PyMOL commands that place a pseudoatom at each C-alpha (Angstrom):
pseudoatom trace, name=CA, resn=MET, resi=1, chain=A, elem=C, hetatm=0, pos=[-48.903, 14.628, 59.844]
pseudoatom trace, name=CA, resn=ILE, resi=2, chain=A, elem=C, hetatm=0, pos=[-48.243, 12.076, 57.116]
pseudoatom trace, name=CA, resn=LEU, resi=3, chain=A, elem=C, hetatm=0, pos=[-50.281, 8.895, 57.572]
pseudoatom trace, name=CA, resn=ILE, resi=4, chain=A, elem=C, hetatm=0, pos=[-50.247, 5.451, 55.956]
pseudoatom trace, name=CA, resn=ASP, resi=5, chain=A, elem=C, hetatm=0, pos=[-52.695, 2.596, 56.390]
pseudoatom trace, name=CA, resn=PRO, resi=6, chain=A, elem=C, hetatm=0, pos=[-51.862, -1.117, 56.109]
pseudoatom trace, name=CA, resn=PRO, resi=7, chain=A, elem=C, hetatm=0, pos=[-51.630, -2.565, 52.601]
pseudoatom trace, name=CA, resn=ASN, resi=8, chain=A, elem=C, hetatm=0, pos=[-55.141, -3.987, 52.406]
pseudoatom trace, name=CA, resn=ALA, resi=9, chain=A, elem=C, hetatm=0, pos=[-56.647, -2.494, 49.238]
pseudoatom trace, name=CA, resn=ALA, resi=10, chain=A, elem=C, hetatm=0, pos=[-56.489, -4.955, 46.342]
pseudoatom trace, name=CA, resn=GLY, resi=11, chain=A, elem=C, hetatm=0, pos=[-55.957, -3.806, 42.795]
pseudoatom trace, name=CA, resn=HIS, resi=12, chain=A, elem=C, hetatm=0, pos=[-53.968, -4.727, 39.705]
pseudoatom trace, name=CA, resn=GLY, resi=13, chain=A, elem=C, hetatm=0, pos=[-52.871, -8.033, 41.235]
pseudoatom trace, name=CA, resn=ARG, resi=14, chain=A, elem=C, hetatm=0, pos=[-51.308, -6.557, 44.373]
pseudoatom trace, name=CA, resn=LEU, resi=15, chain=A, elem=C, hetatm=0, pos=[-52.130, -4.905, 47.694]
pseudoatom trace, name=CA, resn=TRP, resi=16, chain=A, elem=C, hetatm=0, pos=[-51.948, -1.150, 48.274]
pseudoatom trace, name=CA, resn=SER, resi=17, chain=A, elem=C, hetatm=0, pos=[-51.680, 1.279, 51.173]
pseudoatom trace, name=CA, resn=HIS, resi=18, chain=A, elem=C, hetatm=0, pos=[-53.041, 4.791, 51.200]
pseudoatom trace, name=CA, resn=LEU, resi=19, chain=A, elem=C, hetatm=0, pos=[-50.662, 7.648, 51.983]
pseudoatom trace, name=CA, resn=ALA, resi=20, chain=A, elem=C, hetatm=0, pos=[-52.336, 10.841, 53.213]
pseudoatom trace, name=CA, resn=SER, resi=21, chain=A, elem=C, hetatm=0, pos=[-51.836, 14.007, 55.239]
pseudoatom trace, name=CA, resn=ASP, resi=22, chain=A, elem=C, hetatm=0, pos=[-54.162, 15.361, 57.878]
pseudoatom trace, name=CA, resn=THR, resi=23, chain=A, elem=C, hetatm=0, pos=[-52.479, 18.764, 57.532]
pseudoatom trace, name=CA, resn=SER, resi=24, chain=A, elem=C, hetatm=0, pos=[-52.445, 19.734, 53.845]
pseudoatom trace, name=CA, resn=PHE, resi=25, chain=A, elem=C, hetatm=0, pos=[-52.165, 18.462, 50.307]
pseudoatom trace, name=CA, resn=GLU, resi=26, chain=A, elem=C, hetatm=0, pos=[-48.938, 20.463, 49.993]
pseudoatom trace, name=CA, resn=GLU, resi=27, chain=A, elem=C, hetatm=0, pos=[-47.405, 18.426, 52.839]
pseudoatom trace, name=CA, resn=LEU, resi=28, chain=A, elem=C, hetatm=0, pos=[-48.608, 15.205, 51.198]
pseudoatom trace, name=CA, resn=HIS, resi=29, chain=A, elem=C, hetatm=0, pos=[-47.238, 16.073, 47.741]
pseudoatom trace, name=CA, resn=GLU, resi=30, chain=A, elem=C, hetatm=0, pos=[-43.896, 17.152, 49.207]
pseudoatom trace, name=CA, resn=PHE, resi=31, chain=A, elem=C, hetatm=0, pos=[-43.517, 13.884, 51.144]
pseudoatom trace, name=CA, resn=ALA, resi=32, chain=A, elem=C, hetatm=0, pos=[-44.528, 11.826, 48.100]
pseudoatom trace, name=CA, resn=ARG, resi=33, chain=A, elem=C, hetatm=0, pos=[-41.902, 13.585, 45.956]
pseudoatom trace, name=CA, resn=LEU, resi=34, chain=A, elem=C, hetatm=0, pos=[-39.289, 13.035, 48.674]
pseudoatom trace, name=CA, resn=ILE, resi=35, chain=A, elem=C, hetatm=0, pos=[-39.830, 9.263, 48.739]
pseudoatom trace, name=CA, resn=GLY, resi=36, chain=A, elem=C, hetatm=0, pos=[-40.314, 8.893, 44.971]
pseudoatom trace, name=CA, resn=VAL, resi=37, chain=A, elem=C, hetatm=0, pos=[-44.043, 8.178, 44.703]
pseudoatom trace, name=CA, resn=PRO, resi=38, chain=A, elem=C, hetatm=0, pos=[-45.096, 9.010, 41.131]
pseudoatom trace, name=CA, resn=GLU, resi=39, chain=A, elem=C, hetatm=0, pos=[-47.673, 11.794, 40.682]
pseudoatom trace, name=CA, resn=ARG, resi=40, chain=A, elem=C, hetatm=0, pos=[-49.941, 9.331, 38.875]
pseudoatom trace, name=CA, resn=GLY, resi=41, chain=A, elem=C, hetatm=0, pos=[-50.384, 7.576, 42.240]
pseudoatom trace, name=CA, resn=PHE, resi=42, chain=A, elem=C, hetatm=0, pos=[-52.434, 10.511, 43.595]
pseudoatom trace, name=CA, resn=ASP, resi=43, chain=A, elem=C, hetatm=0, pos=[-56.162, 9.786, 43.848]
pseudoatom trace, name=CA, resn=ARG, resi=44, chain=A, elem=C, hetatm=0, pos=[-58.371, 12.661, 45.105]
pseudoatom trace, name=CA, resn=ASP, resi=45, chain=A, elem=C, hetatm=0, pos=[-57.008, 12.863, 48.682]
pseudoatom trace, name=CA, resn=HIS, resi=46, chain=A, elem=C, hetatm=0, pos=[-54.286, 10.209, 48.957]
pseudoatom trace, name=CA, resn=TYR, resi=47, chain=A, elem=C, hetatm=0, pos=[-51.529, 8.383, 47.124]
pseudoatom trace, name=CA, resn=ASP, resi=48, chain=A, elem=C, hetatm=0, pos=[-51.777, 4.682, 46.419]
pseudoatom trace, name=CA, resn=VAL, resi=49, chain=A, elem=C, hetatm=0, pos=[-48.574, 2.981, 47.552]
pseudoatom trace, name=CA, resn=PRO, resi=50, chain=A, elem=C, hetatm=0, pos=[-47.767, -0.676, 46.767]
pseudoatom trace, name=CA, resn=SER, resi=51, chain=A, elem=C, hetatm=0, pos=[-47.346, -3.018, 49.712]
pseudoatom trace, name=CA, resn=GLU, resi=52, chain=A, elem=C, hetatm=0, pos=[-43.651, -3.566, 49.021]
pseudoatom trace, name=CA, resn=TRP, resi=53, chain=A, elem=C, hetatm=0, pos=[-43.049, 0.159, 49.733]
pseudoatom trace, name=CA, resn=TYR, resi=54, chain=A, elem=C, hetatm=0, pos=[-44.829, 0.149, 53.113]
pseudoatom trace, name=CA, resn=ASP, resi=55, chain=A, elem=C, hetatm=0, pos=[-41.772, -0.366, 55.365]
pseudoatom trace, name=CA, resn=ARG, resi=56, chain=A, elem=C, hetatm=0, pos=[-39.722, 2.201, 53.427]
pseudoatom trace, name=CA, resn=VAL, resi=57, chain=A, elem=C, hetatm=0, pos=[-42.505, 4.803, 53.679]
pseudoatom trace, name=CA, resn=VAL, resi=58, chain=A, elem=C, hetatm=0, pos=[-42.841, 4.254, 57.437]
pseudoatom trace, name=CA, resn=ALA, resi=59, chain=A, elem=C, hetatm=0, pos=[-39.043, 4.494, 57.811]
pseudoatom trace, name=CA, resn=ALA, resi=60, chain=A, elem=C, hetatm=0, pos=[-39.173, 7.825, 55.943]
pseudoatom trace, name=CA, resn=GLY, resi=61, chain=A, elem=C, hetatm=0, pos=[-41.557, 9.217, 58.562]
pseudoatom trace, name=CA, resn=ALA, resi=62, chain=A, elem=C, hetatm=0, pos=[-45.142, 8.223, 57.750]
pseudoatom trace, name=CA, resn=THR, resi=63, chain=A, elem=C, hetatm=0, pos=[-47.224, 7.277, 60.781]
pseudoatom trace, name=CA, resn=PRO, resi=64, chain=A, elem=C, hetatm=0, pos=[-48.944, 3.872, 60.546]
pseudoatom trace, name=CA, resn=ILE, resi=65, chain=A, elem=C, hetatm=0, pos=[-52.669, 4.116, 61.229]
pseudoatom trace, name=CA, resn=SER, resi=66, chain=A, elem=C, hetatm=0, pos=[-55.727, 1.978, 60.517]
pseudoatom trace, name=CA, resn=SER, resi=67, chain=A, elem=C, hetatm=0, pos=[-57.697, 2.601, 57.337]
pseudoatom trace, name=CA, resn=ARG, resi=68, chain=A, elem=C, hetatm=0, pos=[-60.737, 3.685, 59.317]
pseudoatom trace, name=CA, resn=ALA, resi=69, chain=A, elem=C, hetatm=0, pos=[-58.682, 6.125, 61.405]
pseudoatom trace, name=CA, resn=LEU, resi=70, chain=A, elem=C, hetatm=0, pos=[-57.015, 7.536, 58.277]
pseudoatom trace, name=CA, resn=VAL, resi=71, chain=A, elem=C, hetatm=0, pos=[-60.400, 8.371, 56.735]
pseudoatom trace, name=CA, resn=ALA, resi=72, chain=A, elem=C, hetatm=0, pos=[-61.601, 9.877, 60.029]
pseudoatom trace, name=CA, resn=ARG, resi=73, chain=A, elem=C, hetatm=0, pos=[-58.519, 12.110, 60.202]
pseudoatom trace, name=CA, resn=LEU, resi=74, chain=A, elem=C, hetatm=0, pos=[-59.043, 13.278, 56.606]
pseudoatom trace, name=CA, resn=ILE, resi=75, chain=A, elem=C, hetatm=0, pos=[-62.681, 14.112, 57.341]
pseudoatom trace, name=CA, resn=LYS, resi=76, chain=A, elem=C, hetatm=0, pos=[-61.796, 15.960, 60.553]
pseudoatom trace, name=CA, resn=ALA, resi=77, chain=A, elem=C, hetatm=0, pos=[-59.143, 17.998, 58.692]
pseudoatom trace, name=CA, resn=GLY, resi=78, chain=A, elem=C, hetatm=0, pos=[-61.564, 18.829, 55.876]
pseudoatom trace, name=CA, resn=LEU, resi=79, chain=A, elem=C, hetatm=0, pos=[-59.320, 17.092, 53.338]
pseudoatom trace, name=CA, resn=ARG, resi=80, chain=A, elem=C, hetatm=0, pos=[-61.538, 14.131, 52.403]
pseudoatom trace, name=CA, resn=ARG, resi=81, chain=A, elem=C, hetatm=0, pos=[-62.512, 14.141, 48.729]
pseudoatom trace, name=CA, resn=ARG, resi=82, chain=A, elem=C, hetatm=0, pos=[-65.105, 11.543, 47.828]
pseudoatom trace, name=CA, resn=LYS, resi=83, chain=A, elem=C, hetatm=0, pos=[-65.629, 10.127, 44.350]
pseudoatom trace, name=CA, resn=ALA, resi=84, chain=A, elem=C, hetatm=0, pos=[-68.134, 12.093, 42.315]
pseudoatom trace, name=CA, resn=ARG, resi=85, chain=A, elem=C, hetatm=0, pos=[-71.481, 10.365, 41.950]
pseudoatom trace, name=CA, resn=PRO, resi=86, chain=A, elem=C, hetatm=0, pos=[-72.810, 9.948, 38.406]
for i in range(1, 86): cmd.bond("trace and resi %d" % i, "trace and resi %d" % (i + 1))
show_as sticks, trace
zoom trace
């Protein structure tokens, strides 16, 4: 299932949502291509999506979910990729 959290991550002067799949990275990449998210938006286990895209992404089929629930679903699916520690 494709998931999106509310736009609540600040960066580069705007707010961002995280777009993820709890099924596979292939499903995630396919959905991102379909809606026009650039590949550079992929970060380890999700795509960063600007807040102004949120409604369009939900209309395209992403399921709105809280940020906490999104991370829990990634962990449960074995798809969570944490930042490497120095």
